[in-house]
N, C-alpha and C positions, 0 to 999 in steps of 0.2 A: 504494500500500500504506500501511497505517497502522502506527503503532509503539506498543508497550506497554512501559512502563518505559524510556523512550527513553534513559536514561543507561546502561543495561546490556544492552539487547536489541535485536535486529533481526528484523523480520518480513518475509518475502519472499512474493510472490504472483505469479500469472500471470493475464493478461487472458483471461477466458472468450471463446471464439469467438463473434462476432456480438453481443457486449454490451460495456458499458463497466464491468462489475463485475469485481473481482479475486477470485480464489479463493486463500485462504491456503495456502501450502505448509507452513510450519512456523515456529515462533518459536524462535530460537536464542539462548540466553543466553551472550554472549561471555565473561563472567567465569567461567562454570561449565564450559564444554566445551573450548574451544580458544583459544589466544592468537593464532591466525591465522584470517583470514576467507578461506575457500577456496570456489572455484566449480567444479562438476563438470558434465559432460554425458555422456550415454551414447555409447559407441562406435557408429558407424553400423552398423545391422543387428543389434545385440545389446543386452542389458541391463547389460553391463559398464560401470561408470562410471570415468572418468578425470578427474583434476584438470586444469583448463584455465587457471585464473588464481588468484592468491593475493595478499592484502594481509597482510604479515607483521606481527608484533608491534611492529616498529619503524616501520611505516608505509610500507614499500617495496611498490610494485605490481610483481608478477612475472608476466609473460605469456610462457610458454616458446615459443610458436609465433609470436611477433611481433604487430605491430599493423598492420592494413590501413588505409591512409589514402587519402582522395580518391575513394571509391567510393560508390555509392548504398547506402542502408540494406539490410542483409542480403545484400550482394553481395561475394563474395571474389574479388579479382584478384591473382594471385601477383606480378605486376610492381609492385603498390602496397604490398607487404608490407615493413615495416621490421622486420627479423629479427635485428639485431645492433647493439649499441653497447658500446664498451669503451674504457677509458683505462688507460694503463700506462706502464712504463718498460722499457728494454732496454739492453744493454751493447754498443754498437758497437765494433768492433775494426779496426785498420789491418792489412791483409794484403797480401802479395805474391802475384801470380798464379802465379809459378813455384815459389817457396819462401815459404810463409806467414810464417814468422818470428814474432818477438814484439816488443813495444814497451813502454816505460814511459810511463804516462799521468799528466800533471798534472791534466787534466780529461778525463773519459770519461762523457758524458751522452747518453742517448737517451730521448725521450718520444714517445708516440703517442696518437692518438685514432682509433678505428675506427668508422665509421658505415656500416652495410650492407657493401658491397664496396669502399669507399674508405677508405684509411688516410692520415692526415696525420702526418708524422714530422718531428721536429727532431733533428739530430745535432750535437754539439759535441765535438771531439777536440783536445786539446793534448798532443802526444806527442813522445817522443825515444827515442834508443837503439834504433831499429827495425832488425831483422835480416833482413827479407824481401828477396826478389829478384823481378824481373819487373816487372809493371805494378802501379800503386797502386790498391788496392780497399778499400772499407769493407764489412765483413761484419757479420751479426747483426741485420738488420732484423727487426721482430717477425713479419712474415708474408711469404710468397713473393709476388713480383709476377708477374702473368700478362701483363704488357705491358712493352715497353721504353720507359720514361718518363723524360724529363729532369726533374731536380729542381733548383730554383734554388740557387745558392751564395750564402749570406749574406756569408761572408768566408772567405778562404784566404790564409795568410801563411807565410813561411819555407819554401814549397814551390818547388822548382826546376822551371821550365818554360822551353820555348824562347822566344826573343824574338819580339815581335809576335804573340802568341797570347793567347787568353783561355780560362779553364778552364770545363769543363762536367762535369756528372755525369749518370748515367743508371742506371736499374735494369736488371738482367739478366733475360731471360725465365725464368719459372718458378724463381726463386731469391730468396734474401734478401740479394743482393749489390748494392752500388753501385759502379760503375766510374767512375774519375776520368779525364777526357779533356781535350783541348784542341783548339781550332780556330784556324787561322791567320787573322789579320785580312785577309790578302790572298787567301785561298782559301776563300770562304764555303761552308759546307756540308760540307767535308771534315773529319772528326773523327779524331783520333789518340788513343791511350791513353797516359797519363802514366807515366813510369818511377817505380818505387818510390823514395820519399824517406825517409830515416831519421828525420826530425824535421819538425814543422810544426804548423800550426793549421788545422783544417777546421771550417766551420760551414755546414750544409746543412739546408734545410727544404723540404717540398713534399708533394704528394699523389700516390699511385699506386694502382693497382687490383689487387685480389686476386680469387681465384676465388669 
């Protein structure tokens, strides 16, 4: 396609069937009509048009239905669709499995990045004056996990645990909960869940899967 008044306008065209010539659709003056560049297609089997893609006035490319990667030209494969990316923060909390209780936080930080159906999270909690009972849990993950996934512990201190054990964490099926556990160094593979502790520091990061 060619351009007229290139600094202010955009001319779009389609390739004529069986030729190398372009037929002009329309010349759209971006300064006159819309601060967004929008792309429409007809809904299948009708003349109703729906917006499929937009470049907004700040230069952001917005594709509501996602981007299909690694397929041949003109071929859509659902498994190759990148349909979600998100970054954000959340407020993780220390909770008891029997009585939730409350706690006072010196530091209470949660950050996440979601790509498709995978979520990478980091959790840092420095807390005291906890009033919960039961087993020690972290609640408030940004999305429910659909698997039981172990997440690495970066650091954990001032948390009481049995001797000759190491601490573990895992997501709970279909929930936004992390359970804190421990494994005996002499009984590999047997996991127990840690009793609630009224104060401590927990640093966890890892990836889990969502629906």
